[in-house]
C-alpha positions in Angstrom: -0.2 -0.1 -0.1 1.2 3.4 -0.8 1.7 6.2 1.8 -0.1 9.0 0.6 2.0 11.4 2.6 5.3 10.2 0.9 3.9 11.0 -2.6 6.2 13.9 -4.0 4.7 17.5 -4.4 7.1 18.0 -7.2 7.7 15.5 -9.9 9.7 15.3 -13.1 7.4 14.9 -16.1 7.8 13.0 -19.7 5.3 14.3 -22.3 4.7 11.7 -24.5 1.7 11.8 -27.1 -0.6 8.9 -27.2 1.0 7.0 -24.1 -1.3 6.3 -21.3 0.0 5.1 -17.6 -2.7 3.9 -15.2 -2.6 2.9 -11.6 -1.1 -0.4 -10.6 -0.1 -0.9 -14.7 3.3 -1.6 -16.4 5.0 1.0 -18.8 8.3 0.0 -20.3 10.0 3.0 -22.0 13.1 3.4 -23.9 14.7 6.9 -22.7 17.6 8.3 -25.0 17.3 12.3 -25.2 19.8 13.7 -23.0 17.4 15.9 -20.8 15.2 12.9 -20.1 18.6 10.4 -19.3 19.4 13.4 -16.4 15.6 13.0 -15.4 15.9 9.1 -15.1 19.5 9.4 -13.2 18.0 12.1 -10.9 14.9 10.0 -10.1 17.0 7.2 -9.2 19.2 8.9 -6.9 15.8 10.3 -5.3 12.6 9.3 -4.7 12.3 7.1 -7.9 9.1 8.7 -9.2 8.6 10.1 -13.0 5.1 11.4 -13.8 3.8 10.8 -17.5 1.8 13.2 -19.2 0.5 14.0 -22.8 1.2 17.4 -24.7 -2.1 19.0 -25.7 -1.4 19.0 -29.0 -0.4 15.7 -30.7 3.5 15.7 -31.6 6.8 13.8 -31.8 7.7 14.7 -28.2 10.9 12.5 -27.7 12.1 13.6 -30.8 14.4 16.9 -30.2 14.6 19.2 -32.9 17.5 19.0 -35.2 18.7 22.8 -34.6 17.8 25.0 -31.5 16.9 24.5 -28.1 14.4 21.5 -26.9 10.5 22.5 -27.5 8.3 22.5 -24.1 4.9 22.0 -25.5 1.6 23.0 -23.3 0.5 19.7 -21.7 -2.9 18.6 -20.4 -3.8 19.1 -16.9 -4.0 15.5 -15.8 -1.4 13.1 -15.7 0.2 9.6 -14.2 2.8 9.3 -11.5 5.0 6.3 -12.0 7.6 4.7 -9.7 10.8 3.3 -11.7 10.6 -0.4 -11.1 13.2 -1.4 -13.5 16.1 0.4 -14.8 18.9 -0.9 -17.2 21.4 1.5 -18.5 22.8 0.5 -21.9 26.4 1.1 -23.2 25.6 4.3 -25.0 24.2 5.9 -22.0 20.5 5.6 -22.8 18.2 3.9 -20.3 15.3 1.3 -20.7 13.4 1.5 -17.6 9.7 0.1 -16.4 7.3 2.2 -14.7 4.5 1.2 -12.7 1.5 3.5 -12.3 0.8 4.8 -8.9 -1.3 7.2 -9.2 -3.2 9.9 -11.1 -2.4 13.8 -10.4 -3.5 17.5 -11.2 -0.8 20.1 -12.2 -1.1 22.9 -10.1 1.8 24.6 -11.8 5.0 24.1 -13.7 8.3 25.2 -12.1 11.5 25.9 -13.7 13.5 23.4 -15.9 15.9 21.1 -13.7 19.2 19.8 -16.1 16.7 20.5 -19.1 13.7 18.4 -18.0 10.5 19.8 -16.8 9.0 19.5 -13.4 5.3 20.2 -12.1 3.7 20.8 -8.6 1.2 17.9 -8.6 -2.1 17.7 -6.7 -3.3 13.9 -5.9 -6.2 15.0 -3.6 -8.8 14.0 -6.5 -7.4 10.6 -6.9 -7.3 9.3 -3.5 -8.3 5.8 -4.4 -5.9 5.3 -7.2 -3.2 3.6 -5.1 -5.8 0.7 -4.0 -7.3 0.6 -7.5 -5.5 -2.5 -8.3 -7.4 -4.6 -5.2 -10.7 -3.7 -6.4 -13.3 -6.7 -7.5 -14.2 -5.6 -10.9 -16.5 -7.4 -13.0 -15.0 -7.7 -16.7 -17.8 -9.8 -18.4 -19.0 -6.4 -20.6 -15.0 -6.1 -21.6 -15.0 -9.6 -22.6 -18.3 -9.3 -24.4 -17.1 -6.2 -26.0 -13.6 -7.9 -26.9 -15.6 -10.6 -29.1 -17.0 -8.1 -31.4 -14.0 -5.7 -31.4 -12.1 -8.8 -32.2 -14.0 -9.8 -35.3 -14.2 -6.0 -36.8 -10.5 -5.5 -36.7 -9.4 -9.3 -37.7 -7.7 -9.7 -34.6 -7.8 -13.0 -32.5 -7.8 -13.1 -29.0 -7.4 -15.7 -26.5 -10.8 -15.3 -24.4 -9.6 -18.2 -21.7 -6.3 -16.2 -21.0 -8.1 -12.7 -20.8 -10.7 -14.1 -18.7 -8.0 -15.3 -16.5 -6.7 -11.9 -15.9 -8.2 -9.8 -12.9 -11.2 -7.4 -14.1 -9.2 -4.1 -13.1 -6.1 -5.3 -14.9 -8.1 -6.2 -18.0 -9.8 -2.9 -18.1 -6.4 -0.7 -17.5 -4.5 -2.9 -19.9 -6.8 -2.5 -22.7 -7.4 1.4 -22.2 -3.4 1.5 -22.3 -2.8 -0.6 -25.5 -5.8 -0.2 -27.6 -4.9 1.9 -30.7 -6.6 5.3 -29.6 -6.0 9.0 -30.5 -4.4 10.8 -27.8 -7.3 12.9 -27.1 -9.3 9.6 -26.5 -6.5 8.3 -24.2 -6.7 11.5 -22.3 -10.4 10.8 -21.9 -9.8 7.3 -20.4 -7.2 8.8 -17.8 -9.2 11.5 -16.6 -12.5 9.1 -16.3 -13.2 9.4 -12.6 -13.1 5.9 -11.3 -12.9 2.2 -13.2 -16.7 2.4 -13.7 -16.6 5.7 -15.8 -13.4 4.5 -17.5 -15.1 1.0 -18.8 -17.9 3.1 -20.0 -15.6 5.5 -22.0 -13.6 2.6 -23.4 -16.7 0.5 -24.4 -18.3 3.8 -26.1 -14.7 4.4 -27.9 -14.6 0.6 -29.2 -18.6 0.7 -30.2 -17.6 4.0 -32.2 -14.5 2.6 -33.8 -16.2 -1.0 -34.9 -19.5 1.3 -36.2 -17.1 3.0 -38.3 -15.4 0.3 -39.5 -18.6 -1.6 -40.5 -20.9 1.5 -41.7 -23.6 0.3 -39.4 -24.3 0.2 -36.0 -24.0 -3.4 -35.2 -22.7 -2.9 -31.6 -23.9 -0.7 -28.9 -21.9 -0.4 -26.0 -23.8 -1.6 -22.7 -25.1 0.9 -20.3 -24.1 1.0 -16.5 -26.7 0.3 -14.4 
């Protein structure tokens, strides 16, 4: 269990378009730009936290410009704090890390750069239940039904038995992170107040995509009771 009193008030942020981290989930990252190498090195020497966030306007965030200083695009107001659980430094000085999502946060203000990377003051009060989200008993039957339609519509086979063995909350968050939705849709999944609302957003997105592909509304996501 996470001691919320120990969560950092100031966190380094890694802006990355289309990348979603949710509480309790894992995110592998390859860190090669120098300012983000600095960020990882400082986090390892400090409290071990890095926060993910998306730029407001989609862009290739981890590709520095060929000339001039790195750009720092405006970002969404909500991101997710991650703990560095695995870290490997490669011979060329880059890092391969694995973050584990801890809790979402709301950006209160952005602070001056530190060694080239960005930092924000984070507010966790809206997301008090996030650190314990992984322990929730979440019914995934609606997601399993939707995945059958989604797999057929996209010609993507899936192992129903294997997916059925995944805890419901992990299945929900794993699909939210991995399905190929756009940045704005990913942000909507992140900002949904809780798992029930996140499932409703996810089912709606899956339904819209399948309806667009088929040209007919052959699937409508079930409503929440």
